[in-house]
C-alpha positions in Angstrom: 70.5 56.2 -23.8 74.1 56.8 -23.4 73.8 60.6 -23.7 70.9 60.5 -21.1 73.1 58.5 -18.3 76.2 60.8 -19.1 73.9 63.6 -17.8 71.7 61.8 -15.1 72.6 63.2 -11.7 75.0 60.9 -10.0 72.5 60.0 -7.5 70.7 58.3 -9.8 73.1 56.2 -11.0 74.6 52.9 -9.4 77.7 53.9 -7.3 76.0 57.6 -6.9 76.3 57.1 -3.0 79.8 55.8 -1.7 79.6 52.4 -0.6 79.3 52.3 3.5 82.0 49.9 3.5 84.7 52.6 2.4 84.5 54.4 5.4 85.5 51.2 7.5 89.3 51.3 7.8 90.5 48.7 10.3 88.3 45.8 9.6 88.7 42.5 7.1 88.6 45.1 4.1 92.5 45.8 3.1 93.9 42.8 5.6 96.4 40.2 4.5 93.7 37.4 4.8 95.0 33.9 3.9 93.0 31.8 1.3 90.0 30.3 3.0 90.7 27.2 0.4 94.2 27.0 1.0 93.8 24.0 2.9 92.4 22.1 0.0 94.7 23.0 -2.9 98.1 22.2 -0.4 96.3 19.1 0.6 95.4 18.1 -2.9 91.6 18.1 -2.0 91.0 21.0 -4.2 88.8 19.1 -7.2 89.6 20.2 -10.5 87.8 19.4 -13.9 90.0 16.4 -14.4 89.6 15.0 -11.3 85.9 13.9 -10.6 85.6 9.9 -10.1 82.6 8.4 -12.2 82.0 5.1 -13.1 82.2 4.0 -16.3 84.7 6.7 -17.3 86.2 6.7 -21.0 89.3 8.8 -21.8 89.1 11.0 -24.9 92.2 11.4 -27.0 92.0 13.8 -30.0 93.3 13.7 -33.9 94.3 17.1 -35.0 94.3 18.1 -39.1 97.4 19.1 -40.6 96.0 21.2 -43.4 95.0 24.4 -42.9 92.2 24.5 -44.9 90.4 22.0 -47.6 88.2 19.2 -47.2 89.2 15.3 -45.8 88.9 12.4 -48.5 90.0 9.9 -46.5 89.7 9.0 -42.9 90.8 5.3 -42.1 89.7 5.0 -38.3 89.8 0.8 -38.8 93.2 0.4 -37.0 92.2 2.5 -33.8 88.7 0.9 -33.8 90.8 -2.0 -33.3 93.3 -1.3 -31.1 93.0 -2.2 -27.3 90.4 -0.6 -25.1 88.7 1.4 -27.7 84.9 2.0 -27.1 84.3 4.3 -30.3 85.7 6.7 -32.5 83.8 9.4 -33.2 84.0 11.7 -36.5 82.2 13.8 -39.1 80.6 10.4 -40.3 78.8 9.0 -37.0 78.9 12.3 -34.7 75.4 13.7 -33.6 74.1 16.6 -35.2 74.8 19.6 -33.4 74.5 23.1 -33.9 77.4 25.7 -34.3 78.7 27.2 -30.9 77.2 30.2 -29.9 80.2 32.9 -30.6 81.6 35.1 -27.8 80.0 38.7 -27.8 77.3 37.4 -30.2 74.6 37.0 -27.0 74.7 37.8 -23.6 75.8 34.1 -22.5 77.3 33.2 -25.7 80.6 31.4 -24.7 82.3 29.9 -28.0 85.3 30.9 -29.4 84.3 30.4 -32.7 81.0 30.2 -34.5 81.9 27.0 -36.4 80.2 23.3 -36.6 82.2 21.1 -34.6 82.8 17.6 -36.4 79.9 18.1 -38.7 81.3 17.9 -42.1 84.3 17.1 -43.9 85.3 20.8 -44.3 88.8 21.6 -42.7 89.1 25.6 -41.2 92.7 25.5 -39.7 95.8 23.7 -39.0 94.8 22.0 -36.2 91.1 21.4 -36.1 90.0 18.1 -34.8 88.6 15.5 -37.0 88.5 12.5 -34.9 87.9 11.9 -31.3 89.0 8.5 -29.5 87.3 7.0 -26.4 89.0 4.1 -24.7 89.5 2.4 -21.3 92.5 4.2 -20.5 94.3 7.3 -21.4 97.0 5.6 -22.7 95.5 3.3 -24.9 92.6 6.2 -26.1 96.4 8.4 -27.2 97.5 5.4 -28.9 94.8 4.8 -31.1 94.7 8.1 -31.9 97.9 8.0 -33.6 96.7 5.3 -35.6 93.5 7.3 -37.1 95.0 8.1 -41.2 93.8 11.1 -43.0 94.0 12.4 -46.7 93.0 15.7 -47.4 92.5 17.5 -50.5 94.4 21.0 -49.8 92.7 24.4 -50.9 94.6 27.7 -51.0 94.3 29.5 -47.8 95.6 32.7 -46.5 98.0 32.2 -44.1 100.3 35.3 -44.8 99.9 38.6 -42.7 101.6 41.0 -45.2 99.7 39.2 -48.1 96.3 39.4 -46.6 97.3 43.5 -45.9 98.4 43.8 -49.0 94.3 42.7 -50.4 93.0 45.4 -48.5 91.8 45.3 -44.6 88.5 46.0 -43.0 87.4 47.7 -40.0 87.7 46.0 -36.6 84.4 45.9 -34.7 85.1 45.4 -30.3 81.9 46.1 -29.0 81.3 49.1 -31.4 83.4 50.4 -33.7 87.3 51.0 -32.8 87.5 54.0 -35.0 88.0 57.9 -33.7 89.1 61.1 -34.4 89.0 64.3 -32.5 90.4 67.5 -34.6 92.9 67.3 -36.9 95.8 64.6 -35.6 97.9 64.6 -38.9 98.4 68.4 -39.4 98.7 68.7 -35.6 101.3 66.2 -36.2 103.0 67.8 -39.2 103.1 70.8 -37.6 104.3 69.9 -34.4 108.2 70.9 -33.2 108.5 67.5 -31.9 107.4 64.4 -33.0 107.7 60.4 -33.1 106.1 58.5 -35.9 107.2 54.7 -35.4 105.7 51.3 -36.0 105.9 48.6 -32.9 105.1 45.2 -33.4 103.6 42.4 -30.9 103.4 38.4 -32.0 101.0 35.7 -31.2 100.3 34.5 -27.7 99.3 31.2 -26.9 97.6 30.5 -23.7 99.6 28.3 -21.2 97.5 27.9 -17.5 99.1 25.7 -15.8 95.9 23.6 -15.5 95.3 22.0 -18.9 92.3 22.6 -20.5 89.8 19.5 -19.4 86.0 18.2 -19.0 84.5 15.7 -16.9 81.2 15.0 -18.8 78.4 12.5 -18.5 75.1 12.4 -19.5 72.4 11.6 -16.7 69.1 10.9 -18.8 68.1 14.0 -20.5 70.5 16.4 -18.5 74.0 16.7 -19.6 76.4 17.5 -16.1 79.9 19.2 -17.0 82.4 19.8 -14.4 84.6 21.8 -16.8 87.6 24.3 -16.2 85.9 27.2 -16.9 85.9 30.7 -16.0 82.1 31.4 -17.6 79.7 28.2 -16.1 76.8 30.4 -16.6 77.7 30.9 -20.1 79.1 27.2 -21.2 75.7 26.1 -19.5 73.3 27.9 -22.1 76.3 27.8 -24.8 76.3 23.9 -24.7 72.2 23.8 -24.4 72.2 25.8 -28.1 74.6 23.7 -29.3 72.3 20.0 -28.5 68.9 21.7 -28.9 68.2 21.4 -25.4 66.5 23.1 -22.4 69.4 25.9 -20.6 68.0 23.7 -17.2 69.0 20.9 -18.4 73.0 21.6 -18.9 74.6 21.5 -15.5 78.4 22.8 -15.7 80.3 23.1 -12.4 83.8 24.5 -12.0 85.1 24.5 -8.4 88.7 25.5 -9.5 90.8 26.2 -12.2 94.0 26.5 -12.6 94.5 29.3 -14.4 92.2 31.1 -17.0 93.4 34.6 -18.5 90.8 34.5 -21.3 91.2 30.8 -22.2 89.2 28.7 -20.3 85.6 29.5 -22.5 84.0 27.4 -24.6 86.0 25.4 -27.0 85.4 22.4 -29.4 86.8 19.7 -26.7 83.6 20.1 -24.3 81.6 19.8 -27.3 83.3 17.2 -28.6 83.1 15.1 -25.0 79.4 15.8 -24.8 79.1 14.7 -27.9 80.8 11.4 -27.3 79.3 10.6 -24.1 75.8 10.7 -25.8 77.0 8.0 -28.4 78.6 5.6 -25.7 76.4 6.5 -22.8 79.6 6.3 -20.6 80.5 9.3 -19.0 83.9 11.1 -20.9 86.9 13.0 -19.5 88.7 15.0 -22.0 92.4 16.3 -21.3 93.8 17.8 -23.8 97.8 17.7 -24.0 100.0 20.8 -24.3 100.4 20.6 -27.7 96.3 20.0 -27.8 96.1 23.6 -26.1 98.3 25.1 -28.6 96.0 23.5 -31.8 92.5 23.8 -30.2 92.4 26.6 -27.8 92.7 30.5 -29.2 95.4 33.1 -28.1 96.4 36.7 -28.5 96.8 37.7 -32.4 99.6 39.5 -33.6 99.7 43.4 -34.0 101.2 46.2 -36.0 101.1 49.4 -34.8 101.6 52.9 -35.6 102.2 55.8 -32.9 102.6 58.9 -33.9 103.0 62.0 -31.1 103.2 65.5 -31.8 104.3 67.5 -28.7 105.4 71.2 -28.0 108.3 72.3 -26.4 106.7 71.9 -22.9 106.2 68.2 -23.7 102.5 68.8 -24.2 100.8 66.8 -26.4 99.1 68.5 -29.8 98.4 65.0 -31.6 98.0 61.2 -30.6 97.8 58.9 -33.6 97.2 55.1 -32.7 96.3 53.3 -35.6 97.4 49.7 -37.0 96.5 45.9 -38.3 95.4 43.2 -36.4 94.7 39.6 -37.8 91.6 37.4 -36.8 89.8 34.2 -38.3 86.5 34.9 -40.8 85.2 32.8 -37.4 85.5 34.5 -34.4 85.3 38.2 -32.5 88.0 39.2 -31.3 90.4 41.7 -33.1 92.9 42.7 -30.4 91.5 46.6 -29.2 95.2 47.8 -28.6 94.2 51.3 -28.9 92.1 51.0 -25.7 95.0 52.5 -23.3 95.0 55.4 -25.6 91.6 56.0 -25.5 92.2 57.5 -21.6 95.7 57.8 -21.1 96.8 61.2 -22.1 95.4 64.4 -22.7 95.9 65.5 -26.4 94.9 68.4 -28.8 93.8 66.1 -31.4 93.5 62.2 -31.6 93.5 59.7 -34.0 92.6 55.5 -33.1 91.9 53.0 -35.5 92.1 49.2 -35.5 92.0 47.4 -38.6 91.8 43.5 -39.1 92.5 41.0 -41.4 91.0 37.7 -41.8 93.6 34.6 -42.1 92.6 30.8 -41.9 94.2 30.0 -38.7 92.8 29.1 -34.8 90.6 31.1 -34.0 92.4 34.2 -31.4 90.7 35.0 -28.1 91.0 36.7 -25.2 94.4 37.0 -23.3 95.2 38.6 -19.9 94.7 42.5 -20.6 93.5 42.3 -24.6 94.2 45.7 -25.5 96.2 47.0 -23.0 98.7 44.5 -22.4 100.3 45.2 -26.1 99.1 48.4 -26.6 100.5 50.1 -23.9 103.7 48.2 -25.6 103.5 50.7 -28.2 101.8 53.8 -26.2 104.4 53.8 -24.0 107.7 53.1 -25.9 106.7 56.1 -27.7 106.0 58.2 -24.8 109.7 57.3 -23.9 111.2 58.0 -27.5 109.7 61.5 -27.3 111.2 62.2 -23.9 114.2 61.6 -25.3 113.7 64.3 -28.3 112.4 66.6 -25.9 115.3 66.1 -23.3 113.0 65.6 -20.7 112.5 63.2 -17.8 110.0 60.1 -19.0 107.8 60.7 -15.6 107.9 64.2 -15.7 106.4 64.1 -19.5 103.8 61.6 -18.3 102.5 63.6 -15.3 102.8 66.8 -17.5 99.8 65.3 -20.2 98.0 63.8 -17.4 94.1 64.8 -18.3 91.6 66.5 -16.4 88.8 64.5 -17.7 88.5 61.2 -20.4 90.3 62.8 -23.5 87.8 61.1 -25.7 84.7 60.6 -24.0 84.9 64.0 -22.3 83.8 62.2 -19.0 84.7 63.1 -15.3 87.0 60.0 -13.7 85.3 58.8 -11.2 88.8 58.6 -9.6 92.4 59.0 -10.9 95.7 58.9 -8.5 97.6 57.5 -11.3 100.4 61.0 -10.0 100.4 59.9 -6.5 101.3 56.3 -7.7 104.1 57.8 -10.0 105.3 60.0 -7.1 105.6 57.2 -5.0 106.6 54.8 -7.4 110.0 56.8 -8.5 110.8 57.8 -4.6 111.0 54.1 -3.8 112.4 52.8 -6.8 115.3 55.3 -6.7 114.2 56.8 -10.2 116.7 60.2 -9.6 120.0 57.7 -9.5 118.9 57.2 -13.3 121.1 58.3 -15.9 119.4 60.7 -18.7 122.0 59.3 -21.2 122.3 55.7 -22.4 124.6 53.4 -21.3 126.3 55.3 -19.0 126.3 53.0 -15.9 128.1 49.7 -16.3 129.1 46.6 -13.8 131.6 44.6 -15.5 130.5 43.0 -18.9 126.4 44.1 -18.4 125.3 47.2 -19.3 122.3 48.9 -16.4 119.1 50.7 -17.4 116.2 52.1 -15.8 112.8 52.1 -17.7 109.3 53.6 -16.7 105.7 53.2 -18.0 102.2 53.9 -17.4 99.7 50.7 -16.9 96.1 51.1 -17.5 92.9 48.9 -17.6 89.7 49.3 -17.4 86.7 49.3 -14.7 84.4 46.6 -15.6 81.0 45.3 -14.2 79.0 43.1 -16.4 75.2 43.1 -16.6 73.7 39.9 -14.7 74.4 39.5 -11.5 72.9 37.9 -9.0 73.9 36.3 -5.5 72.3 34.4 -2.8 72.4 34.7 0.9 71.0 32.3 3.0 71.6 33.4 6.7 70.9 30.3 9.3 69.8 30.6 13.1 73.3 30.1 14.7 74.2 33.4 12.7 76.5 31.9 9.8 75.4 33.4 6.2 76.0 31.5 3.1 76.7 33.4 -0.1 76.1 31.7 -3.6 77.1 33.1 -7.1 77.8 31.6 -10.4 81.1 32.9 -9.9 84.7 31.6 -10.5 88.0 30.5 -8.9 91.1 30.7 -10.9 93.4 31.3 -8.4 92.9 35.1 -7.6 91.2 34.1 -4.0 87.3 34.7 -4.9 86.2 32.8 -2.3 88.6 34.8 0.3 87.8 38.2 -1.1 84.1 37.9 -0.9 84.1 36.2 2.8 85.9 39.3 3.7 83.4 41.5 2.0 80.3 39.9 3.5 81.6 39.2 6.7 82.2 43.2 7.1 78.9 43.8 5.2 77.0 41.8 7.8 78.8 42.8 10.8 80.2 38.7 11.2 83.5 37.1 11.8 85.6 35.4 8.8 84.1 32.0 10.1 80.9 32.8 10.4 81.0 33.4 6.5 80.7 30.7 3.6 81.1 31.4 -0.3 80.1 29.2 -3.0 80.5 29.3 -6.7 81.6 27.8 -9.7 78.6 26.4 -10.6 75.5 27.4 -13.1 73.0 26.3 -10.9 73.6 29.4 -8.7 72.3 32.7 -9.4 73.5 34.9 -11.9 75.9 35.2 -14.9 78.9 36.4 -13.6 82.1 35.7 -16.0 85.5 35.7 -14.7 87.1 38.3 -17.1 87.8 41.8 -17.4 88.8 42.5 -14.1 85.2 42.8 -13.0 83.8 40.0 -11.1 84.7 41.4 -7.4 82.8 43.8 -8.6 80.1 42.3 -9.9 79.6 40.0 -6.9 79.9 43.2 -4.5 77.3 44.7 -6.3 75.0 41.7 -6.2 75.7 41.2 -2.7 74.8 45.2 -1.8 71.5 43.7 -3.4 70.9 41.0 -1.5 71.7 42.6 1.8 69.3 45.1 1.3 66.8 42.1 1.1 68.1 40.3 3.5 67.7 42.9 5.8 63.8 44.2 4.8 63.2 40.2 5.2 64.8 40.2 8.6 63.4 43.3 9.8 59.8 41.8 8.9 60.8 39.1 11.1 61.9 41.1 14.1 58.6 42.6 14.7 57.4 45.1 17.1 58.9 43.5 19.8 62.8 44.0 18.6 64.2 47.7 19.4 64.6 47.4 15.7 60.5 48.0 15.0 59.9 50.6 12.8 62.6 51.1 11.1 63.8 50.8 7.1 66.6 48.6 5.6 68.2 51.8 4.6 68.5 53.3 8.4 70.1 49.9 9.6 73.3 47.9 9.0 75.0 44.7 9.9 77.7 45.0 12.7 78.4 43.0 15.6 76.6 39.9 14.8 73.2 41.5 13.8 71.9 44.4 12.8 71.4 47.9 14.3 70.3 51.6 13.6 73.5 53.1 11.5 73.0 56.2 13.7 72.0 54.8 16.6 73.8 51.8 17.6 72.1 50.7 20.9 69.0 49.9 19.3 70.5 46.3 18.0 69.4 42.8 17.7 71.7 39.8 16.8 70.6 37.8 13.9 70.6 34.4 16.2 68.2 36.8 18.3 65.6 37.8 15.2 65.4 33.9 14.0 64.9 32.5 17.1 61.7 35.1 18.5 60.9 34.6 14.8 61.3 30.3 15.3 62.6 30.6 11.7 65.4 28.2 11.1 66.7 30.2 7.9 66.4 33.3 5.7 67.6 33.0 2.1 67.3 36.1 -0.4 68.5 37.0 -4.3 70.1 39.9 -5.5 70.4 41.2 -8.7 72.9 43.8 -9.0 72.1 47.1 -11.0 72.6 47.5 -14.4 76.4 48.7 -14.8 75.2 52.3 -15.8 78.3 54.1 -14.0 80.8 53.1 -16.9 78.8 55.1 -19.3 78.7 58.0 -16.1 81.9 58.2 -15.3 85.5 57.3 -16.8 86.3 54.1 -14.7 89.8 53.1 -14.5 92.8 51.3 -12.8 96.3 52.4 -13.0 100.0 51.8 -12.6 103.4 52.6 -12.8 105.7 50.5 -13.7 109.7 51.0 -12.9 112.1 48.4 -14.6 115.9 48.0 -14.0 117.3 45.9 -17.0 120.7 44.2 -17.3 122.6 43.6 -20.7 125.7 41.8 -21.7 127.7 44.0 -23.1 129.6 40.6 -25.2 126.3 38.2 -25.3 123.3 40.5 -25.7 121.4 38.9 -23.0 119.0 40.9 -21.7 117.7 40.1 -17.5 115.7 42.3 -15.4 117.2 42.8 -11.9 114.6 44.9 -10.5 111.1 45.5 -10.9 108.5 47.8 -9.0 104.9 48.2 -10.0 102.8 51.0 -7.7 98.9 51.1 -8.2 96.1 52.9 -8.1 93.2 50.6 -8.3 91.0 51.8 -5.5 90.5 50.2 -2.0 92.5 47.2 -1.9 89.9 44.3 -0.7 93.1 41.9 0.8 96.4 43.0 0.5 98.1 39.4 0.4 96.3 38.1 -2.6 96.0 41.6 -4.3 99.8 41.5 -4.3 100.3 38.0 -5.7 97.8 39.3 -8.4 100.1 42.2 -9.2 103.3 40.0 -8.9 101.7 37.7 -11.3 100.9 39.8 -13.9 104.0 41.7 -14.4 105.7 38.3 -13.9 103.5 37.3 -17.2 104.5 40.6 -18.5 108.3 40.0 -18.6 107.1 37.0 -20.7 105.5 39.2 -23.5 108.5 41.7 -23.1 111.4 39.0 -23.3 110.5 35.7 -24.9 106.9 34.6 -25.7 105.5 34.6 -29.1 103.7 32.0 -30.6 105.5 30.7 -33.8 103.0 30.2 -37.1 104.3 28.9 -40.1 103.1 31.2 -43.2 103.6 28.2 -45.7 101.4 25.7 -43.9 99.2 27.7 -40.8 101.0 25.0 -38.1 102.1 26.6 -34.5 105.8 25.4 -34.9 106.5 25.7 -31.1 103.3 23.9 -29.4 105.5 23.3 -26.1 106.5 24.9 -23.3 110.1 23.3 -24.3 109.8 25.7 -27.2 107.3 28.1 -26.1 109.4 29.6 -23.4 107.8 31.3 -20.7 109.5 32.9 -17.4 110.7 30.4 -14.8 111.9 31.8 -11.4 115.5 32.6 -13.1 114.1 35.0 -15.1 112.4 36.7 -12.2 113.9 39.1 -9.8 112.5 40.5 -6.5 109.3 42.3 -7.5 107.8 44.9 -5.3 104.5 46.4 -5.5 102.8 48.9 -3.4 99.4 51.1 -4.0 97.5 54.2 -3.2 94.5 52.4 -1.3 92.4 55.7 -2.2 88.7 54.9 -2.5 86.9 55.0 -5.8 83.5 56.8 -4.1 81.6 54.9 -7.2 82.5 51.2 -7.1 81.4 48.5 -4.8 83.8 48.5 -1.9 85.5 51.1 -3.6 87.7 48.7 -5.3 89.1 48.5 -8.6 89.9 45.2 -10.6 93.7 44.3 -10.4 93.8 40.7 -12.1 94.6 42.8 -15.6 96.6 45.7 -14.5 99.5 43.9 -13.5 100.7 42.8 -17.2 100.0 45.9 -18.5 102.9 48.8 -19.3 105.8 45.9 -18.6 106.4 45.2 -21.8 107.4 49.2 -22.5 109.1 49.5 -19.5 111.1 46.6 -20.0 112.2 47.9 -23.8 112.7 51.8 -21.9 115.1 50.5 -19.8 116.6 48.0 -22.7 117.1 51.4 -24.3 118.3 53.4 -21.2 120.9 51.0 -20.8 122.0 50.3 -24.5 120.8 52.9 -26.4 119.3 50.4 -28.3 115.4 50.6 -29.3 113.6 47.6 -30.0 109.9 48.0 -31.5 109.4 43.9 -32.0 108.5 42.3 -29.3 110.1 39.8 -27.8 112.9 41.7 -27.0 115.7 39.1 -27.4 119.6 38.6 -27.4 119.8 38.9 -31.3 118.0 42.2 -31.4 120.8 43.5 -28.9 123.9 42.1 -30.0 
């Protein structure tokens, strides 16, 4: 199948013909459009998961285990049950019988972060596992009662040390397929290369810290489970909950109209299941909001990596060998080995390549997706090594990267659908003032501060997952509603899709309304992998085709459109017109009025995303960083940052710039401060709060400049690539490379804290 798709003519593949919106240069696409839901958010009228009022609502609190592995021997809930306001204390002894969560990636709609049974027995699998859930009339009463639950354990030996686990042996990493590839003989090429770098880079664990805490408000309405969730996968969550409770998928209704940040962490974890189970026992609705510590205990984050990155180059800088291998930690009950080799698959041309991800299994909280999984930490190793090679060669780091620009995908051999990273580098270097950089480290100083510049390539693949669908409903007053089971996590989904739909149908922005975040709507579009815009866009293309066909039927023989086929007409000026003869036009209002029809509603299903197997498709960026390092204290400060992006056509210049900047800020946290401290004696996360787990604040973040090529990809909906995750990739390396340029000290172990620079 893969080979057939690769060899098929372009015209057979989705995207084989450019989207007509690509040629519309001065309309809504690319405009600086403010969020259509902005007024709701600033007025506090946007309902989040913990803000749905339900009569008889109970509040939940969780008691977490304090050992990594073993079994519960004593579970005394009497004091908690007697506490004021308590309605229920649920443990494995009285919880309803439930199936394990369907593990994400094991089925098309599976959403579970792990595949463990939820409160079904006395077994403990990680330090922080829920052992009791308290329901009370107020949150304060529930929190107090949860502290009164007394638990004793029989502790069993747990494997918690990364080094110890490695010594016992690793196993191949599997992430949507094997993560091992070898082209040529890279070890021999490395040994023979006149210039080489062969180094180990390490990145720590990271925890999710979305501003909105993980929450759900749930209620059983007869046999139907209603869930107001903070989710980036409503359709997947509905199906998975149905599997857990052994009911039909149609009996689970999940809504999630607004999400205060997701980044890969807001899928299905134990708290939603526990709340639904407790609601079933009491017959009352339940609200659960994890505390910040509860998020660290219950919701997975990014796992640690240990990466070997070796480069062998000729005198002209071209690469004879790239070797990117290493080991990550995960658990026996999840399916997310951090795929750090992904950026190396397509970043640079090389005559031989070796890629391999090995895993060890630890008794810890299941790790999961976190913004740009693989790329964010993989580019730290790859782009740091490229900088080290540039020093070895005495070559400008930008020139070295351009010199190794591939003509086709180095590992798959596929042609690139669109790749203009060199343009992004040229634009970025000029705007940033890269020519002023000193090639010799430590040469620029202002008082106590050493100043340096660094650069790195950013890359993230274009995705479009199967199952995209959308409903278009056109009413007699010429307004259209779009419905899709998609998500708004702060990136401006409704705004971008309103722009796209209005432009596609020839309407004004205020004539389009987008509804989303509801599992009852068409499709199963996931907000992840920077693919939601393309997935909804492809579904709207399919729905528009169905809508035009229905309108042409309604128009009949008395219309100027009579006899035309759907491919011959397009939306413009509030109606349909023949593409090459725009005078043959009739408005939507006229068509529906003559047909005496109040509305037309159609559902379009996006085609399978075969384009990703026919072309190599990616977003790109050139990241430029200036740092200042205090020569006395070792304190690092990022003083300037520029991201120059090549992400196809930009849909909304305002929200895209916000996405780019947000990703860069998250990358600064990855580079300078973020680290989940894991106690290898107890398996406990030791810094489960934002007082101890540091993320960037305003004083840590300089003015961030973002620019882009805005060159459309002819093979994607709207000519666009994803922008949600590209911003974080490359940032860690750009900062580390700038630190080296400032100080001469090479930091290969994130985060770059002052103790590593003193």
